[in-house]
SERO-4910 file (N, C-alpha, C, O; in steps of 0.05 Angstrom, whole numbers):
BEGIN
 pado doro    nc1    nc2    nc3   cac1   cac2   cac3    cc1    cc2    cc3    oc1    oc2    oc3
  Met    A   2355   4071   3302   2352   4061   3275   2354   4084   3255   2344   4105   3260
  Ile    A   2368   4079   3234   2373   4100   3213   2348   4102   3195   2338   4081   3186
  Asn    A   2339   4126   3191   2317   4131   3173   2328   4138   3145   2336   4160   3141
  Phe    A   2328   4118   3127   2341   4122   3101   2325   4142   3083   2337   4153   3065
  Ser    A   2300   4145   3089   2285   4165   3073   2295   4193   3078   2295   4209   3060
  Gln    A   2304   4198   3102   2316   4224   3108   2344   4226   3097   2353   4248   3089
  Phe    A   2358   4204   3095   2386   4204   3086   2387   4211   3056   2404   4225   3047
  Phe    A   2368   4200   3040   2367   4205   3012   2347   4227   3004   2337   4227   2981
  Lys    A   2340   4244   3022   2319   4264   3019   2324   4283   2996   2306   4290   2981
  Phe    A   2349   4291   2992   2355   4312   2973   2367   4301   2947   2379   4316   2932
  Met    A   2364   4276   2942   2374   4264   2918   2356   4271   2894   2332   4270   2896
  Thr    A   2369   4278   2872   2355   4283   2847   2353   4257   2831   2365   4237   2839
  Arg    A   2338   4258   2809   2337   4234   2792   2364   4226   2781   2371   4203   2778
  Gly    A   2380   4247   2775   2407   4242   2764   2424   4228   2785   2440   4210   2778
  Asp    A   2422   4237   2810   2437   4224   2832   2429   4195   2835   2446   4177   2838
  Lys    A   2403   4190   2834   2394   4162   2836   2404   4145   2813   2411   4122   2817
  Ala    A   2404   4157   2789   2414   4142   2765   2444   4136   2768   2453   4113   2762
  Leu    A   2460   4155   2778   2488   4150   2782   2493   4129   2803   2511   4112   2800
  Met    A   2477   4130   2825   2481   4109   2845   2473   4082   2835   2485   4062   2843
  Ala    A   2452   4081   2818   2444   4055   2806   2466   4044   2788   2473   4021   2789
  Leu    A   2478   4062   2772   2501   4053   2755   2525   4045   2772   2539   4026   2765
  Gly    A   2530   4059   2793   2552   4052   2811   2547   4025   2824   2566   4009   2828
  Thr    A   2522   4019   2831   2516   3993   2843   2519   3971   2822   2530   3950   2829
  Ile    A   2511   3976   2798   2515   3956   2776   2545   3952   2771   2554   3929   2768
  Gly    A   2561   3973   2772   2590   3971   2769   2602   3955   2791   2620   3939   2787
  Ala    A   2592   3959   2816   2602   3944   2839   2596   3914   2836   2613   3897   2842
  Leu    A   2572   3908   2827   2564   3880   2823   2581   3867   2802   2591   3844   2806
  Leu    A   2586   3880   2780   2602   3869   2758   2631   3866   2766   2644   3847   2759
  Ser    A   2641   3886   2781   2668   3884   2791   2672   3861   2810   2692   3847   2809
  Gly    A   2653   3857   2827   2653   3834   2846   2650   3808   2831   2662   3788   2840
  Phe    A   2635   3807   2810   2632   3783   2794   2658   3775   2780   2663   3751   2777
  Leu    A   2674   3794   2772   2699   3788   2758   2721   3777   2775   2739   3764   2765
  Met    A   2720   3782   2801   2742   3773   2818   2745   3742   2819   2767   3732   2817
  Pro    A   2723   3727   2821   2726   3698   2820   2735   3687   2792   2745   3665   2790
  Cys    A   2732   3704   2772   2740   3695   2745   2771   3692   2744   2781   3676   2728
  Ile    A   2785   3707   2760   2815   3703   2761   2821   3676   2772   2840   3663   2763
  Ser    A   2806   3666   2792   2811   3640   2803   2806   3618   2782   2821   3598   2780
  Ile    A   2786   3622   2766   2780   3603   2744   2803   3603   2724   2811   3582   2714
  Ala    A   2814   3627   2718   2836   3628   2699   2861   3615   2711   2876   3601   2696
  Met    A   2866   3618   2737   2889   3605   2749   2886   3575   2749   2906   3560   2746
  Gly    A   2861   3565   2752   2856   3536   2750   2862   3526   2721   2872   3504   2717
  Ala    A   2855   3543   2702   2861   3535   2674   2891   3535   2668   2900   3518   2653
  Val    A   2906   3553   2681   2935   3553   2678   2946   3527   2689   2963   3514   2677
  Thr    A   2936   3519   2712   2946   3494   2725   2939   3470   2707   2956   3452   2704
  Asn    A   2915   3469   2696   2908   3447   2679   2923   3446   2653   2925   3425   2640
  Thr    A   2933   3469   2644   2947   3470   2619   2974   3454   2620   2982   3443   2600
  Phe    A   2986   3454   2643   3012   3441   2646   3009   3411   2651   3023   3400   2668
  Asp    A   2992   3399   2636   2988   3369   2637   3011   3357   2622   3018   3365   2599
  Pro    A   3024   3336   2633   3047   3324   2619   3040   3312   2591   3057   3309   2575
  Ser    A   3014   3306   2587   3007   3295   2561   3004   3316   2539   3002   3310   2516
  Asn    A   3005   3342   2547   3003   3364   2527   3031   3369   2515   3051   3368   2529
  Ser    A   3031   3374   2489   3056   3381   2476   3062   3411   2482   3045   3426   2492
  Gly    A   3086   3419   2474   3095   3446   2479   3077   3466   2463   3071   3488   2473
  Asp    A   3070   3459   2439   3053   3476   2423   3025   3479   2435   3013   3500   2434
  Glu    A   3014   3457   2445   2988   3458   2458   2988   3476   2483   2970   3491   2488
  Ile    A   3010   3474   2498   3012   3490   2522   3014   3520   2515   3001   3536   2527
  Leu    A   3030   3526   2495   3034   3553   2486   3008   3565   2475   3001   3588   2482
  Ser    A   2993   3549   2460   2968   3558   2449   2947   3563   2471   2933   3584   2471
  Ala    A   2946   3545   2490   2927   3548   2513   2935   3572   2530   2917   3586   2539
  Met    A   2960   3576   2535   2969   3598   2552   2963   3625   2538   2957   3645   2552
  Lys    A   2965   3626   2512   2959   3651   2498   2929   3658   2502   2922   3681   2506
  Met    A   2912   3638   2500   2884   3642   2504   2877   3651   2533   2861   3668   2537
  Ile    A   2890   3638   2552   2886   3644   2580   2896   3673   2586   2884   3687   2601
  Met    A   2919   3680   2573   2930   3707   2577   2910   3728   2567   2907   3749   2580
  Val    A   2898   3723   2544   2878   3742   2534   2854   3744   2554   2844   3766   2559
  Tyr    A   2846   3721   2564   2824   3721   2583   2830   3737   2608   2814   3753   2618
  Ile    A   2854   3733   2619   2863   3748   2643   2865   3778   2637   2857   3794   2654
  Val    A   2875   3785   2614   2877   3814   2607   2849   3826   2605   2844   3848   2615
  Leu    A   2830   3812   2593   2803   3822   2590   2789   3825   2617   2775   3844   2622
  Val    A   2793   3805   2634   2782   3807   2661   2794   3830   2677   2780   3844   2691
  Gly    A   2820   3834   2674   2833   3857   2687   2823   3884   2677   2818   3902   2693
  Ile    A   2819   3886   2651   2809   3911   2640   2780   3916   2649   2773   3938   2657
  Gly    A   2764   3895   2648   2737   3897   2658   2735   3904   2687   2719   3921   2696
  Ser    A   2752   3892   2703   2753   3898   2732   2761   3927   2737   2750   3940   2755
  Trp    A   2780   3937   2722   2789   3964   2725   2766   3984   2717   2761   4003   2731
  Ile    A   2753   3979   2695   2731   3996   2685   2708   3996   2705   2698   4017   2713
  Phe    A   2698   3972   2713   2675   3971   2730   2682   3981   2758   2665   3992   2772
  Gly    A   2707   3976   2767   2716   3987   2793   2716   4017   2793   2709   4030   2812
  Tyr    A   2725   4029   2771   2725   4058   2768   2696   4069   2769   2691   4089   2782
  Ile    A   2679   4056   2754   2650   4064   2754   2639   4063   2782   2625   4081   2791
  Tyr    A   2645   4041   2796   2636   4038   2823   2645   4060   2841   2629   4073   2855
  Tyr    A   2671   4065   2842   2682   4086   2859   2673   4114   2851   2668   4131   2868
  Ala    A   2673   4119   2825   2666   4146   2815   2637   4153   2820   2631   4176   2827
  Phe    A   2619   4134   2816   2591   4141   2817   2580   4138   2845   2559   4150   2851
  Trp    A   2593   4124   2863   2584   4123   2890   2599   4144   2906   2594   4147   2930
***
């Protein structure tokens, strides 16, 4: 059995803070992955035959912004995760 108290024996408060931030970054990065599936479902729902071309274009612009923001957030939190751990 691994004794984790010995594993983290020489950690300073700063190290613990960085690992805590890295863990939060990992959680947020993992949270953002299913958001892409939600966005792809919204793309599928946008192409409803009852929607006009302008409605489709307007909805797709909004979904595009959502996907870009999720991608930027995923990149930032993924970087925090890898850098701090």
